N, C-alpha and C positions, 0 to 999 in steps of 0.2 A: 070721832069718839071724844068724849070729854075726859079730863083728868079725874082721878079719884078726889073725893071731898078734901078740902084743905084741912090739914091736921091743926090741932090747937097748939102744938109745940114742935120741936125739932128744928126751929130756925131762930136765929138771933139777928137783930138789927144793930149795926155799929158804924163807927166812923174811923177813918184814918186820914193822915195828911200826905198829900202828894204835891210836891213842888210848891208848898205853901198854901195849897188849897184843900179845904175839908171835903173829903169824898165819903159819901154814904154808901153802904153795901149791906146786902143780906147774905147770911152764911148758914148753911145747914150744919147740924151738930154731929153728923155721922162722920167719923174721922178716917175710916179705913179706905184704902184704894188711892188711886192717883186723883188729885184735885181736878175739878172741872170749873173753869172760869167762863161765864156767859157774857157776851158782848152785844149790846143793844144797837139798834139802828139810829139814823139821824133824827134829831129834834125830839127824841122820846127817851124816857127813862128805862130802867131794866124791869119795870113792873110787869110788862107783858110777856117777859121771858119766864116768869115764875111757874106757870103751869107745867112746862117741860122740866124745869129745874127741880120741881117737887117730885116728879115721877122718877128722876134720876138720882134723887138724894140717897136712896138706899145703896148706890154704888160707891159712895164716898162723899167727901166734903164738896159741896157746890157753893160757889161764890157768885153773886149777881150784883155787880156795882152799878151805880149811876156814875158814868164818867164825868170828869170835871166840866162844869157848865150845864149839866143835865139833871133833871129830876130833883132829888133832895140834896144833891151835892152843891157846893158853893159855886156861884156864878163867876165867870171870868170876865176880864175887861175886853176880851175879844174871843171869837169862836176859834177853837183849836182845829187845825186841819188834821187829815188822817195820819200823817207821820207823827205829829205831836201826840195824838190820841194813842198811837202805838207805843210811844215812849211812856205815856202815863200808865198803860197796861202793864208794861214791864215793871214800872215803879210800884204798882199795886201788888204784883207778885212779890217784889222785894219786901214791901212793908208787911206782908202776911207770911213772910218766911217760906214761900213756896218756890222751890228750885225749878220745878218742871210741872206743867199742867196740860190738860186737854183744853184747848180753846174752842168754845162753841159760839160762833157769831151768827147774827142774822142781819141781812142787808148791809148797811155800812159797817156793822160789826164784823162782817166777812173781810172787808177791805182792811180793817184794823188788824184782824187776825193774820191775814196774809203778810202785812207789813212786819208784824212781830216775827212770823216764821222765817221771813227772808233776812231780817236784820239780826235776830237772835234765835236761831233754830235750836240751840241747846236748851232753851226755856220751854219749848213746845214739844210735848211727847207726841201728841196727835192734834190734828186740826179738823174741826167740823164747820163747814160752810153751809148755812141754811139760807137759800135765796140770795146767792152772791151777785147782787146787781152791780152795774157799772160797766163802762166801756162802750163800744160801738153800737150795741143794740139799744142803748139809752140816749143816743145822740141823734139830732141836736137837742138842746134843752127843751124846746117846745114839744118834741116827741115824748121826752121823758115825763113832762108834766101831764100829758094826756094819758100815759101809761099809769102814772100814779093816781089820776082821777078814776080810771077804770078799776084799779085795785081797791080803792075805797068802797066801791059798790059791791065788790066781791068778798070783802072781809065780813066776818061775823059781826052782827050788831053789838055783841057783847064787848067788842074791841073799842067802841066809841068812847064810853065813859072812862076807859083806862087810858086811851091815847090823847083825847082832846085836851085835858088839862096840861099835859106835857107840851103839846104843840103850842098852846096859847102862851105858856110860860117861856118857851124857847124863843118865840117871836117869828113872824113870817119872813122878815128880811134875813135873819140868821138862818132860818130854814132853807130859803131859796139859795143863799150863798153856799151852804154846805151841800145841798142837793146838787148844785151845779158841779161842785168838785167831785162828788161821787160819780156823776155821769161821765166824768173824764178819767176816772180811775181805771187802769188797764186790768180789770179783774181776770179776764180770760187768759191773758198772757202770764200774769202772776200765778194763776191756778195751774196752767200747763207746765210751769217750772217750779212748782212747790217743792221745797227741800225736805218736807216731813210727810209722813203718811197722812192722807187727807180724804175726808168723806164730804162730798157735795150732795146736799139734799134739796130738791126743787119741787115746788108745787105745780101740778099740771095746769092750773088756772091762773098762774102768776103772769100778769101782763108785762111785768118789768123784766122778764127773762125770755129767751128764745123758745120756740116751740119744742115739744118733746122730740120730734124728728131731728131738729137741728142739734139738740142736746146729745142725742145718740151719735150723730155725726162727729161732733166735737169730742165725745168720749173716746172715740177710736184713736184720737191723737194724744190721749192722756198718758202720762207716765205710769209706770207699773204700780206705784203706790197710791194711785187715785181711784177711789170708788165713787160711783155716781148712782143715786137713788131718786126715784120719783114718788111723790105722795099724791095719790088720786084726789081730785076735787079740792085741793088746797090752793090758796092764793099766796100772797107774799109773807104774811105773818104766821108761818107754819108753827112756830114755837107756841103761839097762843091758841090757834084754832085746832091743831091736831097734835096735842102733846103726847098722847099715848103712842100714836104711830111714829112720831119723831123720836121719842125716847127709846122705842123698841128697836128701830134701825140703828140708832147710835149704840145701844147696848150690844146688839148682835155684832156690829162692826168692831167695837172695843174688845169683844171676846173672839174676834177673828172667825165669826160664824155666819157672815152674810151669804156665803155660798150655799148654806142650807136654807132654802126658801121657806121651809116649814117653821123656822124660828122668827120669821119676819111677821109683823102685824098685818092683818088684812088691809088692803089698799096701798101697800108699799111694794114697789118693784125696783130691783137693782138692774141697771142697764149697762154698767161697766164695773167690773171687780177683778181684783187679782188676789 
């Protein structure tokens, strides 16, 4: 399903300074509710997260930054690693006077969100991990590159003009360096020990993640406050390709209503919930 047509207003573009670096961000103007901060993947800006953020904007203020060194934000003299990007995320919350937020990460954004949740759990009301790549399933590096290549063929062609300029700007060497770090990130271990209520959303066609059967097996090891949902026919960039389905399950989870299957969008299945 596609997101509703993009409205002509309801969002503002702005900048703030984090650690001496100018950071570009998009912010919805609806102020009620707990803020949602969206965290993008490696080598790409937050632009591809906007379809889901726009659907969720009615719930409260949504913030979609380009992290330092990405997209329209100022370049850095070196690529920041995941812990440093987590520190930047907390600094963004500070600069926006947000005491606590729901973090919504995709791919590398999940690793960043997990870092924030473990290092500063008081700043994270809830954590949403969409396609949390990283760890044993993406090792060695050659295997991960093959998985990434298969994903490119499975994504919507509408993603290409959004992502390609970002990848070119970030540069192939920086991209490979950061992708290698992501493959080493212990996503599963961090997920199984998450200190905050967490929703993991995975696409059934995502080659960067284990099979749905393996996901169900892992879900049985999950802590009580972890919910796992599958989006049928989705690959890795669920936030772009399936915004209505993703926003629907996030909304139901935030309302503590995932147990009522009738409130979930078609094509979404919950495989572990408490």
